[in-house]
C-alpha positions in Angstrom: -48.9 5.1 -39.9 -46.3 7.4 -39.2 -43.6 6.8 -36.6 -44.1 9.1 -34.1 -42.8 7.1 -31.3 -40.4 8.5 -28.6 -37.8 6.2 -27.4 -36.6 9.0 -25.0 -36.8 8.9 -21.2 -38.4 12.2 -19.8 -38.3 15.9 -21.2 -36.1 18.7 -19.9 -36.5 22.5 -21.2 -35.0 25.6 -19.7 -37.0 28.4 -19.0 -38.2 29.4 -22.5 -37.1 32.8 -21.9 -33.9 31.9 -22.1 -33.9 29.1 -25.0 -35.2 25.6 -25.1 -32.1 23.6 -25.4 -33.0 20.5 -24.0 -34.9 17.3 -24.9 -34.9 14.1 -23.9 -31.3 14.9 -23.0 -30.3 16.2 -26.3 -30.4 19.1 -28.2 -33.3 20.1 -29.6 -33.1 19.6 -33.2 -36.5 21.4 -34.8 -38.6 23.9 -33.0 -41.6 25.6 -35.3 -44.3 28.4 -34.6 -46.5 27.9 -38.1 -49.4 30.2 -36.4 -48.0 33.6 -36.3 -50.4 36.6 -37.2 -49.2 39.8 -38.7 -50.9 43.2 -38.9 -52.2 41.6 -42.3 -54.8 40.3 -39.9 -56.9 42.8 -38.8 -57.0 41.8 -35.3 -53.4 41.7 -35.2 -50.5 43.9 -34.5 -47.0 42.0 -35.5 -44.9 43.4 -37.5 -42.8 40.1 -39.3 -39.5 41.7 -38.4 -40.3 42.1 -34.7 -41.5 38.3 -34.9 -38.5 37.1 -36.4 -36.6 38.8 -33.2 -38.6 37.0 -30.9 -38.4 33.4 -32.5 -34.3 33.9 -32.5 -34.5 35.1 -29.0 -36.6 31.8 -28.4 -34.4 29.5 -30.2 -37.3 29.1 -32.5 -35.9 26.6 -35.4 -38.1 28.4 -38.0 -41.7 30.6 -38.1 -44.6 30.8 -40.3 -47.1 33.2 -41.7 -50.3 32.2 -41.5 -52.7 35.1 -41.7 -56.4 34.9 -41.3 -58.6 34.4 -44.7 -62.0 34.2 -45.0 -63.9 34.1 -48.3 -66.8 36.0 -46.6 -63.9 38.9 -45.3 -65.2 39.4 -42.1 -63.9 41.7 -39.4 -60.5 40.1 -38.4 -59.6 38.1 -41.7 -56.8 40.0 -44.2 -59.0 41.8 -47.3 -58.9 39.7 -50.2 -57.2 42.6 -52.9 -54.0 42.7 -50.0 -53.3 38.8 -51.1 -50.4 39.9 -53.5 -49.2 42.4 -50.6 -49.0 39.5 -48.2 -47.4 37.3 -50.3 -44.9 39.9 -51.7 -43.9 41.0 -48.1 -43.0 37.3 -46.8 -40.9 36.7 -49.8 -39.2 40.0 -49.0 -38.4 39.0 -45.6 -37.3 35.2 -46.7 -34.4 37.0 -48.7 -33.4 39.2 -46.6 -33.2 37.5 -43.5 -31.6 34.1 -43.0 -34.0 33.3 -40.5 -36.1 30.5 -42.0 -39.6 32.0 -42.7 -42.5 29.6 -44.0 -45.3 30.9 -46.0 -48.7 29.7 -45.1 -52.5 30.8 -44.3 -55.1 30.4 -41.7 -58.0 29.5 -43.7 -61.4 29.5 -42.5 -63.2 26.5 -43.8 -67.2 27.2 -44.6 -69.1 24.4 -44.8 -70.6 24.5 -49.0 -68.4 27.1 -50.2 -65.3 24.6 -51.0 -65.1 25.7 -54.7 -64.4 29.2 -53.2 -61.9 28.5 -50.5 -60.1 25.9 -53.2 -59.6 29.2 -55.3 -57.1 30.5 -52.5 -55.5 26.8 -51.5 -54.4 26.1 -55.0 -52.6 29.3 -55.2 -48.6 28.5 -55.9 -45.9 29.4 -53.5 -47.5 28.4 -50.0 -45.5 25.6 -47.6 -48.5 24.8 -46.0 -52.6 25.8 -45.2 -54.0 25.7 -41.7 -57.6 25.1 -42.2 -60.0 26.4 -38.8 -63.4 26.5 -37.6 -64.5 30.1 -36.0 -67.8 29.4 -37.0 -71.1 27.2 -36.6 -73.5 28.8 -39.2 -73.4 32.5 -38.6 -71.9 32.4 -34.9 -68.4 33.0 -34.3 -68.2 31.1 -30.9 -64.5 32.0 -30.0 -66.0 35.6 -30.5 -66.2 36.8 -26.4 -69.1 39.5 -28.0 -70.7 36.1 -28.7 -70.2 34.2 -25.3 -73.8 34.4 -24.6 -74.9 32.6 -27.1 -73.5 29.0 -25.4 -76.8 29.5 -23.5 -79.0 28.2 -26.0 -77.1 24.9 -26.4 -76.7 21.1 -24.9 -73.3 21.8 -24.9 -72.6 18.5 -25.4 -74.7 18.5 -29.0 -72.4 21.7 -29.8 -69.3 19.7 -29.1 -70.5 16.9 -31.9 -71.7 19.6 -34.1 -68.0 21.6 -33.7 -66.6 18.1 -34.4 -68.3 17.6 -37.3 -67.1 20.9 -39.0 -63.6 19.4 -38.1 -64.0 15.9 -39.5 -65.6 18.3 -42.9 -62.8 20.9 -42.8 -60.4 17.5 -42.6 -62.4 15.7 -45.5 -62.4 18.5 -48.1 -58.5 17.9 -48.6 -57.9 21.6 -48.8 -55.8 21.5 -46.0 -52.5 20.6 -44.4 -52.9 21.5 -41.0 -56.0 21.8 -38.7 -55.7 24.8 -36.2 -56.7 24.7 -32.6 -58.6 21.0 -33.0 -61.0 21.5 -30.1 -61.4 25.4 -29.7 -64.6 24.8 -29.3 -63.6 24.8 -25.1 -62.3 28.2 -25.2 -64.5 30.1 -23.0 -64.5 26.4 -20.6 -67.9 25.6 -21.6 -67.5 21.6 -21.5 -69.9 18.9 -21.7 -71.2 16.8 -18.5 -71.3 13.7 -20.6 -68.7 11.4 -22.0 -68.0 12.7 -25.7 -65.0 10.3 -26.5 -67.4 8.4 -29.6 -67.2 11.9 -31.1 -63.8 12.7 -30.6 -62.3 9.0 -31.7 -64.6 9.5 -34.8 -62.7 12.6 -35.3 -59.3 10.9 -34.7 -60.2 8.5 -37.1 -61.2 11.3 -39.9 -57.6 12.9 -39.4 -55.7 9.3 -39.7 -57.7 9.0 -42.4 -57.4 12.3 -44.7 -53.7 12.3 -43.5 -53.9 15.8 -41.9 -51.8 17.4 -39.2 -53.1 18.8 -36.0 -51.3 22.2 -34.3 -50.6 22.1 -30.4 -51.5 25.1 -30.0 -50.4 26.7 -26.9 -52.9 30.1 -27.1 -55.1 28.1 -25.6 -53.5 29.0 -22.2 -53.7 32.3 -22.2 -57.8 32.0 -22.7 -60.7 31.2 -19.9 -59.9 27.6 -20.8 -56.9 28.0 -19.7 -55.3 24.6 -21.7 -53.4 23.9 -24.6 -55.3 22.8 -28.2 -55.8 19.9 -28.0 -56.1 18.7 -24.4 -54.3 15.9 -23.2 -56.9 13.1 -24.0 -57.6 13.9 -28.0 -53.9 14.5 -28.3 -52.9 10.9 -27.0 -56.0 9.7 -29.5 -54.2 11.5 -32.1 -50.6 9.8 -31.1 -52.3 6.4 -31.0 -53.9 6.5 -34.6 -50.6 8.1 -36.1 -51.7 11.7 -36.5 -49.0 13.8 -36.7 -48.3 16.9 -34.7 -47.2 20.3 -35.4 -46.7 23.6 -33.1 -48.1 26.8 -33.2 -48.4 30.0 -30.4 -51.3 31.9 -32.8 -49.6 35.0 -31.5 -50.9 38.3 -32.8 -48.2 40.5 -30.6 -44.6 39.1 -31.5 -43.8 38.5 -27.7 -46.5 35.6 -27.7 -44.6 34.2 -30.5 -43.1 30.5 -29.4 -44.5 31.5 -26.0 -45.0 28.3 -23.6 -43.8 25.7 -26.1 -41.6 24.3 -22.9 -45.3 23.3 -22.2 -46.3 22.1 -25.5 -43.4 19.9 -26.0 -43.8 18.2 -22.3 -47.1 17.8 -23.6 -46.7 16.2 -26.8 -43.6 14.0 -25.3 -46.0 12.8 -22.4 -48.4 11.4 -24.7 -45.6 9.3 -27.3 -44.5 12.1 -29.9 -40.8 12.9 -30.1 -41.3 14.6 -33.5 -43.2 17.4 -35.0 -44.0 18.1 -38.7 -42.0 20.7 -40.6 -43.8 21.7 -43.9 -42.4 23.1 -47.2 -44.3 23.7 -50.3 -46.7 21.6 -49.3 -45.1 18.5 -48.6 -44.3 17.4 -44.8 -41.2 16.0 -43.0 -41.2 14.4 -39.8 -37.9 16.0 -37.7 -37.3 15.3 -34.3 -37.9 18.0 -31.7 
């Protein structure tokens, strides 16, 4: 089990717009944002150069570009024929700007399409791949235009179905990071019964698969008003030695690194004092 434990005496941070500079009374060593979308994702309005400017302003150590890719190419996904252009754009920035930029991708996990997904994730040169669940069958449950579908579900059963897909995503061994692990709560729908068993089962799968989870601050900008994952699930991950990294899910430059002071505070509150940095699909645990 990775040594994720903190030996510190509490958390301090300055306002995020200034620069997060204190953690456990020491200078912050590493602060990454591995979930940044650019205009290559059809639902984003960001250019990478602008994202880098914001990242520098907010005191981030590095960012990772992770535009959407879906084998079925829905409305928000990068067009498949744009993949070489995407890689080249990131590589160009890596050589022209001294600020560290990692090459990643957020790929929708679709059961029974693992072979098609593998054709993408075996592409050389990527630093990491993020696996995400946005669909249950053909229902885009995080799409506000499809929110009425929640009324057709028993919410406890819905959570079991969703976390079952998270488990399959991890077990596919196609990805390095699980995105926004409890995204199903986005619109505030939560079960009125205890679902601890399914959460424990999910975390045990994450541990066994040696996959990293993402602490994603975009939930604070959504109706649930809560970081993904919540404190209960994050504590379970820590207790099982599941490593974590950071992501803003930025679709505009101003959201890069947004609310990371709260994310670091949450991580510390459950025991983490290290996050994962990726390079060439290899993990490195680094002090925050």
